[in-house]
C-alpha positions as CSV (number, residue, x, y, z in Angstrom):
1,M,131.0,110.1,-43.5
2,H,130.5,108.1,-46.6
3,C,128.2,104.8,-46.0
4,T,131.2,102.9,-46.8
5,D,133.8,104.4,-45.3
6,K,130.9,104.0,-41.8
7,T,130.7,100.6,-42.7
8,K,134.4,100.2,-42.4
9,H,135.6,101.5,-38.9
10,K,132.6,99.2,-37.3
11,F,134.0,96.6,-38.7
12,Q,138.1,98.0,-37.4
13,D,136.1,98.6,-33.8
14,Q,134.8,95.2,-34.3
15,K,137.9,93.8,-34.7
16,G,139.7,95.6,-31.8
17,V,137.3,95.0,-29.1
18,K,137.2,91.6,-30.7
19,I,140.6,91.4,-29.8
20,L,140.7,93.0,-26.2
21,V,138.4,90.2,-25.1
22,D,140.9,88.1,-26.0
23,A,143.2,90.0,-24.1
24,R,141.0,90.2,-21.2
25,K,140.6,86.5,-21.4
26,G,144.8,85.9,-21.7
27,K,146.0,85.3,-24.7
28,D,149.0,86.7,-24.7
29,K,149.2,87.0,-28.4
30,E,146.3,89.2,-28.5
31,F,147.2,90.9,-25.7
32,Q,150.4,92.3,-27.0
33,A,148.8,93.7,-30.2
34,L,146.6,95.3,-28.2
35,F,149.7,97.0,-26.2
36,K,151.3,97.5,-29.7
37,Q,148.6,99.1,-31.2
38,Y,148.9,101.7,-28.2
39,W,152.7,101.9,-27.9
40,P,153.2,105.1,-29.6
41,L,150.5,107.2,-26.8
42,V,153.0,104.9,-24.7
43,R,155.8,106.2,-25.7
44,R,154.4,109.5,-26.3
45,L,153.4,110.0,-22.6
46,W,156.5,108.8,-21.2
47,Q,158.2,111.9,-23.7
48,E,155.9,114.2,-22.1
49,Y,155.4,113.7,-18.7
50,Y,158.9,113.5,-17.4
51,V,159.2,111.4,-14.3
52,A,163.8,110.9,-13.0
53,D,165.1,107.6,-13.2
54,L,162.6,106.3,-15.4
55,E,164.0,104.8,-18.1
56,L,161.7,104.1,-21.3
57,D,161.8,99.9,-20.3
58,D,160.4,100.6,-16.9
59,W,158.3,102.6,-18.4
60,H,157.5,99.6,-21.1
61,Q,156.7,97.1,-18.0
62,E,154.6,100.1,-15.7
63,A,152.1,100.6,-19.2
64,E,152.4,96.8,-19.7
65,I,150.5,96.3,-16.1
66,V,148.4,99.3,-16.1
67,L,146.4,97.6,-19.1
68,V,146.2,94.4,-17.6
69,R,144.4,96.0,-14.5
70,V,142.3,98.5,-17.2
71,L,141.7,95.2,-19.0
72,K,140.7,94.0,-15.9
73,G,138.6,97.0,-15.2
74,Y,137.1,98.2,-18.6
75,R,133.4,97.0,-19.2
76,G,132.6,98.6,-22.2
77,G,132.7,98.1,-25.9
78,S,134.5,100.8,-27.4
79,M,137.5,100.9,-28.2
80,I,137.6,104.8,-28.3
81,K,136.7,105.0,-24.7
82,F,138.7,101.6,-23.8
83,A,141.9,103.9,-25.7
84,G,140.3,107.3,-23.6
85,F,140.5,104.9,-20.1
86,Y,143.6,103.2,-20.7
87,K,145.5,107.0,-21.6
88,Q,143.6,108.8,-18.5
89,S,145.2,105.4,-16.3
90,L,148.4,105.8,-17.6
91,I,149.0,109.3,-16.8
92,N,147.7,108.7,-13.0
93,R,150.4,105.6,-13.6
94,L,152.9,108.4,-14.3
95,L,151.8,110.8,-11.9
96,D,152.4,108.1,-8.9
97,L,155.8,107.1,-10.6
98,Y,156.5,110.5,-10.2
99,R,155.1,111.9,-6.3
100,A,156.9,108.1,-5.4
101,R,160.1,109.4,-6.4
102,Q,159.4,112.9,-4.8
103,A,158.9,111.3,-1.5
104,C,162.2,109.7,-1.7
105,K,163.6,112.2,-1.9
106,R,162.2,114.1,1.2
107,I,164.8,114.9,4.4
108,P,163.6,111.7,7.2
109,A,162.2,114.2,9.9
110,S,165.2,113.0,12.3
111,Q,167.2,114.8,10.2
112,L,165.5,117.9,10.7
113,S,166.8,120.6,12.7
114,S,165.0,124.3,13.8
115,L,166.0,127.4,11.7
116,G,168.1,129.9,13.6
117,D,166.8,134.0,13.1
118,E,170.1,134.3,9.9
119,D,167.9,131.1,8.0
120,A,164.1,133.2,8.5
121,N,165.6,136.2,7.4
122,L,166.6,134.8,4.2
123,L,163.1,132.4,3.7
124,V,161.8,135.6,4.0
125,D,163.9,137.8,1.8
126,G,163.9,137.2,-1.9
127,H,165.8,139.9,-2.9
128,H,168.7,136.9,-2.2
129,D,167.2,135.0,-5.4
130,R,169.5,135.7,-8.7
131,P,168.2,138.3,-10.8
132,E,168.4,135.5,-14.1
133,D,166.4,133.6,-11.4
134,I,163.5,136.0,-12.2
135,V,164.2,136.7,-14.8
136,Y,163.9,133.6,-16.5
137,C,161.5,132.6,-14.8
138,Q,159.5,135.8,-15.6
139,K,159.8,135.1,-19.6
140,C,158.7,131.3,-18.8
141,L,155.2,132.2,-17.3
142,A,154.4,134.9,-19.4
143,A,155.0,132.8,-22.3
144,F,153.4,130.2,-20.9
145,M,150.0,132.0,-20.7
146,Q,150.5,133.2,-23.9
147,R,150.2,129.3,-25.3
148,C,147.3,129.0,-23.0
149,S,143.7,129.5,-24.6
150,N,141.4,132.2,-21.9
151,F,139.3,129.3,-20.8
152,E,143.2,127.4,-19.6
153,R,144.0,130.6,-18.1
154,Q,141.1,131.2,-16.3
155,V,141.4,127.5,-15.0
156,I,145.2,128.2,-13.5
157,I,144.3,131.4,-12.0
158,L,141.5,129.7,-10.3
159,L,143.4,127.4,-9.1
160,H,146.3,129.0,-8.1
161,Q,144.2,131.2,-5.7
162,G,143.4,128.5,-4.0
163,A,140.4,127.8,-5.4
164,S,139.2,123.7,-5.8
165,I,138.1,121.5,-8.4
166,A,134.3,122.0,-7.6
167,E,135.0,125.8,-6.8
168,I,136.5,125.7,-10.4
169,E,133.8,124.0,-11.9
170,E,130.4,126.3,-10.2
171,K,132.2,129.7,-11.1
172,L,133.1,129.2,-14.6
173,G,129.7,126.6,-15.6
174,C,131.7,123.6,-17.1
175,D,132.3,120.2,-15.2
176,E,135.2,118.9,-13.9
177,R,136.3,116.9,-17.0
178,K,136.4,119.8,-18.9
179,I,138.3,121.1,-16.4
180,R,141.2,118.1,-15.8
181,S,141.8,118.8,-19.6
182,A,142.5,122.4,-19.5
183,L,144.7,121.2,-16.3
184,T,146.8,118.6,-18.3
185,R,147.0,120.3,-21.7
186,S,148.1,123.6,-19.7
187,R,151.2,121.0,-17.8
188,R,152.2,120.3,-21.5
189,K,152.4,123.9,-22.8
190,L,154.6,124.1,-19.4
191,I,156.4,121.3,-19.8
192,A,157.0,122.4,-23.3
193,E,158.4,126.3,-22.7
194,L,160.4,125.3,-20.1
195,R,162.1,122.9,-22.5
196,Q,162.9,126.3,-24.4
197,K,166.2,127.7,-24.3
198,Y,166.5,132.0,-24.2
């Protein structure tokens, strides 16, 4: 990198850190400027991580709340690290919202009844699946695994076999961050594959 490029980058980072500090102090103008800077990221994550009934306007508000929390919790002095911290916090919030919506769909225990013998047989017998559904799933999985890198495939296979993150770390000789990054990339690839029309 050329010397003038380094100076320019350093200046931009210092300017960004100043906005960050002012936004942390509660200055609305700086907060909005900071949020506007990350809006493309906020919108992209909303598109990648589908959460039922989560409108973009609602996600906008959620992302602002996450930014307030991140500003309070972040103690570093680098905009690059701050961006990574904010991104991960946004992903965590999306996953929380997804889990909350899934929990709402669960049937209350009072409305559950035991299965009869006939119902139990239907659940055990896989032949009741429609052939076209089985073919579709197999095609999606095959295409998804081709999209993944060798490392991503190893992580997915071990996770599918019931290994914990710690066990995968030990088996593959890498840190948790690398494994979680691989899972995030894999999730995106799977979503992209499922959106394809066969």
